C-alpha positions in Angstrom: -6.4 -28.8 -16.6 -6.2 -26.1 -13.9 -4.5 -23.0 -15.1 -3.2 -20.0 -12.8 -4.1 -16.5 -13.1 -1.3 -15.8 -15.5 -2.0 -18.4 -17.8 -5.5 -17.3 -18.3 -4.3 -13.8 -18.9 -2.1 -14.8 -21.7 -4.8 -17.1 -23.1 -7.1 -14.2 -23.2 -4.7 -11.7 -24.5 -4.0 -14.3 -27.5 -7.3 -14.5 -28.2 -7.9 -10.9 -28.4 -5.0 -10.2 -30.7 -6.4 -13.0 -33.1 -9.9 -11.4 -33.0 -8.4 -7.9 -33.7 -6.1 -9.2 -36.7 -9.3 -11.1 -38.1 -11.4 -7.8 -38.0 -8.7 -5.8 -39.6 -8.3 -8.2 -42.3 -12.0 -7.6 -43.1 -11.2 -3.9 -44.3 -11.2 -3.7 -48.0 -7.7 -3.3 -49.8 -5.6 -2.8 -46.8 -7.1 -5.1 -44.3 -4.5 -7.7 -44.7 -1.5 -5.6 -44.4 -3.0 -3.9 -41.7 -3.6 -7.3 -39.8 -0.1 -8.6 -40.5 1.5 -5.6 -39.2 -0.7 -5.5 -35.9 -0.1 -9.3 -35.4 3.7 -9.2 -35.9 4.7 -6.0 -34.2 2.4 -6.0 -31.1 4.3 -8.9 -29.1 7.7 -7.6 -30.1 7.4 -4.2 -29.1 5.6 -5.2 -25.9 8.6 -7.4 -25.0 11.1 -4.6 -26.0 9.1 -2.1 -23.6 9.4 -4.7 -20.7 12.9 -5.6 -21.2 13.9 -1.8 -21.5 11.7 -1.0 -18.4 13.3 -3.4 -16.1 16.6 -2.7 -17.1 16.3 1.0 -16.6 15.1 0.3 -13.0 18.0 -1.8 -12.4 20.2 0.9 -13.7 18.6 3.5 -11.5 18.7 1.3 -8.3 22.5 0.4 -9.1 23.2 4.2 -9.1 21.7 4.9 -5.8 24.1 6.0 -2.9 24.8 3.6 0.2 22.0 5.0 2.2 19.2 4.7 -0.3 20.5 1.2 -1.3 20.1 0.1 2.3 16.7 1.5 2.1 15.8 -0.6 -0.9 17.5 -3.6 0.7 15.5 -3.4 4.1 12.1 -2.4 2.6 9.3 -4.8 3.7 7.6 -6.7 0.8 4.8 -9.3 1.0 5.4 -11.7 -1.9 1.6 -11.9 -2.8 1.0 -8.0 -3.0 4.4 -7.3 -4.7 3.5 -10.1 -7.4 0.3 -8.1 -7.9 1.8 -4.9 -8.4 4.4 -6.2 -10.7 1.6 -7.8 -12.7 -0.1 -4.5 -13.1 2.9 -2.5 -13.6 3.9 -4.9 -16.4 0.7 -4.8 -18.2 0.6 -1.0 -18.3 4.2 -1.0 -19.6 3.5 -3.4 -22.4 1.1 -1.3 -24.0 2.6 2.3 -23.1 4.6 3.8 -26.2 5.1 7.0 -24.8 8.5 7.4 -23.3 7.2 10.2 -20.7 4.7 7.7 -19.3 7.2 5.0 -19.3 9.4 7.1 -17.3 6.7 7.9 -14.7 5.8 4.5 -14.4 9.8 3.8 -13.5 9.7 6.4 -11.0 6.7 4.8 -9.5 7.8 1.3 -9.5 11.4 2.4 -7.7 9.3 4.4 -5.1 7.1 1.4 -4.5 10.0 -0.7 -4.1 11.7 1.9 -1.7 8.6 2.1 0.3 7.8 -1.6 0.2 4.9 -3.1 -1.3 2.5 -5.0 1.5 -1.0 -5.0 2.9 -0.3 -1.5 4.4 0.8 0.0 1.4 -0.7 -1.5 -1.5 -4.0 0.3 -1.6 -2.3 3.7 -2.0 0.2 2.3 -4.5 -2.3 0.9 -6.6 -4.4 4.1 -6.6 -1.3 6.0 -7.6 -0.5 3.4 -10.4 -4.1 3.7 -11.9 -4.4 7.2 -11.5 -1.1 7.9 -13.4 -2.2 5.4 -16.2 -4.9 7.6 -16.9 -3.2 10.8 -17.4 -1.9 12.0 -20.8 1.3 13.8 -21.3 -0.4 17.3 -21.1 -2.0 16.0 -17.8 1.4 15.2 -16.4 2.7 18.8 -17.6 -0.2 20.3 -15.7 0.4 18.5 -12.7 4.0 19.4 -12.5 3.1 23.2 -13.1 1.0 22.8 -10.1 3.4 21.3 -7.9 5.5 24.2 -8.3 2.7 26.4 -6.9 2.3 26.8 -3.4 -0.8 28.9 -3.4 -3.8 28.4 -5.4 -4.1 29.7 -8.8 -6.9 30.8 -11.3 -7.4 28.2 -13.9 -7.1 31.0 -16.4 -3.8 32.0 -15.4 -2.2 28.2 -16.0 -0.3 28.5 -19.2 1.2 25.9 -21.1 3.8 26.5 -24.0 1.9 23.8 -26.2 -1.7 24.5 -25.5 -3.3 27.8 -26.5 -7.0 26.7 -25.6 -7.8 27.3 -22.1 -10.7 24.5 -22.1 -7.9 21.8 -23.0 -6.4 23.0 -19.7 -9.6 23.1 -18.0 -10.2 19.3 -19.1 -7.1 18.5 -17.2 -8.0 20.2 -14.2 -11.4 18.5 -14.1 -9.6 15.0 -14.4 -7.5 16.0 -11.4 -10.6 17.2 -9.3 -12.0 13.7 -10.0 -9.1 11.9 -9.1 -8.8 13.8 -5.7 -5.6 15.6 -6.6 -7.0 19.1 -6.3 -8.2 21.8 -4.0 -10.8 24.0 -5.8 -11.7 27.5 -4.5 -14.6 29.3 -6.0 -14.9 33.1 -6.0 -17.6 35.4 -6.9 -19.8 33.8 -9.7 -20.1 35.8 -12.9 -23.6 35.8 -14.4 -24.0 36.9 -17.6 -20.6 38.7 -17.7 -18.9 37.0 -20.5 -16.5 35.1 -18.2 -16.6 31.3 -17.6 -16.7 30.7 -14.0 -15.0 27.1 -14.4 -12.1 29.3 -15.6 -12.2 31.8 -12.9 -11.8 29.1 -10.0 -8.6 28.7 -8.3 -6.9 25.5 -7.7 -3.9 23.9 -5.9 -2.8 20.4 -5.3 -4.4 18.8 -2.4 -2.2 16.7 -0.1 -3.1 13.5 -1.9 -2.2 15.5 -5.2 1.3 16.3 -3.8 1.9 13.0 -2.5 1.1 11.7 -5.8 3.3 13.9 -7.6 6.1 13.3 -5.3 5.8 9.5 -5.7 5.3 9.4 -9.3 6.5 12.5 -11.2 9.4 13.9 -9.3 
């Protein structure tokens, strides 16, 4: 029997759940209950997340004014690329419990529907989606702060009300750098002065970073 890609994915996911549950059951004393909790709640939670996500998308689009509604109605989609994007978004929503990330995925998906999903747009949309998936809530907070800054700011001057360790902030900055979301400016290097040069660097969002923030976070 020939199965399509979706059927293969479902089979693989079912097998993975079975393997994980079997592994959990081997844990002494609590394994049985852990396996039961995992198996019984995983599918239910995934279904609830998907239902809420697409319901929220529908409600948001219904609230658009006439001009934006016309943009959505007239955007150009290629069925194959749109199907691929829906599949990728749905998989990420199924396993994403954090509400702030769900909200950003919704922003991304609605903007993709407005822009259109086709051979010309898919490469950027896929990159945005995978980059967004890799970000933590702290990363998102840092990006929002940087988006509000028009000029480069020293890493040591970036403050978060939730984080008092500058190296946790630096970890987010390094992630953005790897993703191409930042422009980094290095001043005079300090040698033996007790100041970490990584914290002395100044950063601002690159053009890609600003486009990403506008597409996924605003």
